[in-house]
C-alpha positions as CSV (number, residue, x, y, z in Angstrom):
1,X,-2.1,11.2,-20.2
2,X,-3.2,13.0,-17.0
3,X,-6.1,10.8,-16.1
4,X,-7.7,10.8,-19.6
5,X,-8.2,7.5,-21.4
6,X,-9.6,6.7,-24.7
7,X,-12.4,4.1,-24.2
8,X,-12.5,1.0,-26.3
9,X,-16.2,1.7,-26.9
10,X,-16.5,5.5,-26.9
11,X,-15.4,6.0,-30.5
12,X,-17.4,3.2,-32.1
13,X,-20.7,4.1,-33.5
14,X,-23.2,2.2,-35.6
15,X,-24.5,3.3,-39.0
16,X,-27.1,1.1,-40.6
17,X,-26.2,-2.1,-38.7
18,X,-22.4,-1.7,-39.4
19,X,-19.8,-0.4,-37.0
20,X,-17.5,2.5,-37.8
21,X,-15.0,4.6,-35.8
22,X,-16.0,8.2,-35.3
23,X,-13.3,10.8,-35.9
24,X,-10.7,11.6,-33.3
25,X,-11.4,14.5,-31.0
26,X,-8.6,17.1,-30.5
27,X,-7.3,15.4,-27.3
28,X,-7.1,12.0,-29.0
29,X,-5.3,13.5,-32.0
30,X,-2.7,15.0,-29.6
31,X,-2.3,11.6,-27.8
32,X,-1.6,9.9,-31.2
33,X,0.9,12.6,-32.2
34,X,2.6,12.4,-28.8
35,X,3.1,8.7,-29.2
36,X,4.5,9.2,-32.7
37,X,6.9,11.8,-31.4
38,X,7.9,9.5,-28.5
39,X,8.6,6.8,-31.1
40,X,10.9,9.0,-33.2
41,X,12.7,10.1,-30.0
42,X,13.1,6.4,-29.0
43,X,14.7,5.6,-32.4
44,X,17.2,8.4,-32.0
45,X,17.9,7.3,-28.4
46,X,18.5,3.8,-29.6
47,X,21.0,5.0,-32.2
48,X,22.8,7.1,-29.7
49,X,23.0,4.2,-27.2
50,X,24.2,1.8,-29.8
51,X,27.0,4.1,-30.9
52,X,28.1,4.3,-27.3
53,X,28.1,0.5,-26.9
54,X,24.9,0.2,-24.8
55,X,23.4,-2.5,-27.0
56,X,20.9,-3.8,-24.3
57,X,19.5,-0.4,-23.8
58,X,19.5,0.4,-27.6
59,X,17.4,-2.7,-28.2
60,X,15.0,-1.7,-25.5
61,X,14.6,1.8,-27.0
62,X,14.1,0.3,-30.4
63,X,11.3,-1.9,-29.1
64,X,9.7,1.1,-27.4
65,X,9.8,3.0,-30.7
66,X,7.7,0.3,-32.3
67,X,5.5,0.0,-29.2
68,X,4.7,3.7,-29.3
69,X,4.0,3.5,-33.0
70,X,1.7,0.5,-32.4
71,X,0.0,2.4,-29.6
72,X,-0.6,5.4,-31.9
73,X,-2.2,3.4,-34.6
74,X,-4.4,1.5,-32.1
75,X,-5.4,4.8,-30.4
76,X,-6.4,6.1,-33.8
77,X,-8.8,3.2,-34.0
78,X,-10.2,4.0,-30.5
79,X,-8.3,1.2,-28.7
80,X,-6.2,1.6,-25.6
81,X,-4.5,-1.2,-23.8
82,X,-2.8,-1.4,-20.4
83,X,-0.5,-4.3,-21.3
84,X,2.2,-4.7,-24.0
85,X,0.8,-8.1,-24.8
86,X,-2.6,-6.5,-25.6
87,X,-1.0,-4.0,-27.9
88,X,0.9,-6.7,-29.8
89,X,-2.0,-9.1,-30.0
90,X,-4.3,-6.3,-31.3
91,X,-1.7,-5.2,-33.9
92,X,-1.7,-8.8,-35.2
93,X,-5.5,-9.1,-35.2
94,X,-6.4,-5.8,-36.7
95,X,-3.4,-5.0,-38.9
96,X,-1.3,-8.0,-39.8
97,X,-4.1,-10.5,-40.3
98,X,-6.0,-8.0,-42.5
99,X,-2.9,-7.2,-44.6
100,X,-2.6,-3.6,-43.5
101,X,0.8,-4.5,-42.0
102,X,3.0,-7.3,-43.5
103,X,3.6,-10.6,-41.7
104,X,7.3,-9.6,-41.6
105,X,6.3,-6.4,-39.6
106,X,4.3,-8.5,-37.2
107,X,7.2,-10.9,-36.7
108,X,9.5,-7.9,-36.2
109,X,7.3,-6.5,-33.5
110,X,7.3,-9.9,-31.7
111,X,11.1,-10.1,-32.1
112,X,11.6,-6.6,-30.8
113,X,9.6,-7.5,-27.7
114,X,11.7,-10.6,-27.2
115,X,15.0,-8.8,-27.6
116,X,13.8,-6.0,-25.3
117,X,13.2,-8.6,-22.6
118,X,16.8,-9.9,-23.1
119,X,18.1,-6.3,-22.9
120,X,16.1,-5.5,-19.8
121,X,15.9,-8.8,-18.0
122,X,18.4,-11.1,-19.6
123,X,20.7,-11.6,-16.6
124,X,23.9,-12.8,-18.1
125,X,22.5,-12.8,-21.6
126,X,23.1,-9.6,-23.6
127,X,22.1,-8.0,-26.9
128,X,24.9,-8.1,-29.4
129,X,25.9,-5.1,-31.5
130,X,24.4,-6.9,-34.6
131,X,21.1,-7.5,-32.8
132,X,20.9,-3.9,-31.6
133,X,21.4,-2.7,-35.2
134,X,18.8,-5.1,-36.5
135,X,16.4,-3.9,-33.7
136,X,16.9,-0.3,-34.8
137,X,16.3,-1.1,-38.4
138,X,13.2,-3.2,-37.6
139,X,11.8,-0.4,-35.4
140,X,12.4,2.2,-38.1
141,X,10.6,0.0,-40.7
142,X,7.7,-0.7,-38.4
143,X,7.3,3.0,-37.6
144,X,7.4,4.0,-41.3
145,X,4.6,1.5,-42.0
146,X,2.5,2.8,-39.0
147,X,3.0,6.4,-40.1
148,X,1.9,5.4,-43.6
149,X,-1.3,3.9,-42.1
150,X,-1.9,7.2,-40.3
151,X,-1.1,9.3,-43.4
152,X,1.8,11.0,-41.6
């Protein structure tokens, strides 16, 4: 993002004692779009890696597809986080608890994070072919839901 950040406060404005998000500026729209594109590419990479038998890496890419989608929807709300845990917690607070995303989608995001940790840091533990396939399906479903929230 070449030094640009979207401030947590810069897009929130008040109207008659209630808070609302102001529209995205052109740069912010490009950042949201770039995250969605990266999410789609990560899904494709996960599928390619799974076909080749790289299940650990396929699961990690599936997680990142969901993570980039989550980041896009949060950026659309004017929120930017430096940690994965912040992104996940905010998705639960702002989208799962409010019903904008289903509880199942929230659980899938948590599970994708866990399976990514096994794939990346599991030592002797590895992601199975079935887990990699489930991760890809969960990431695709999560990304569809996020794109629907963004009207894309």
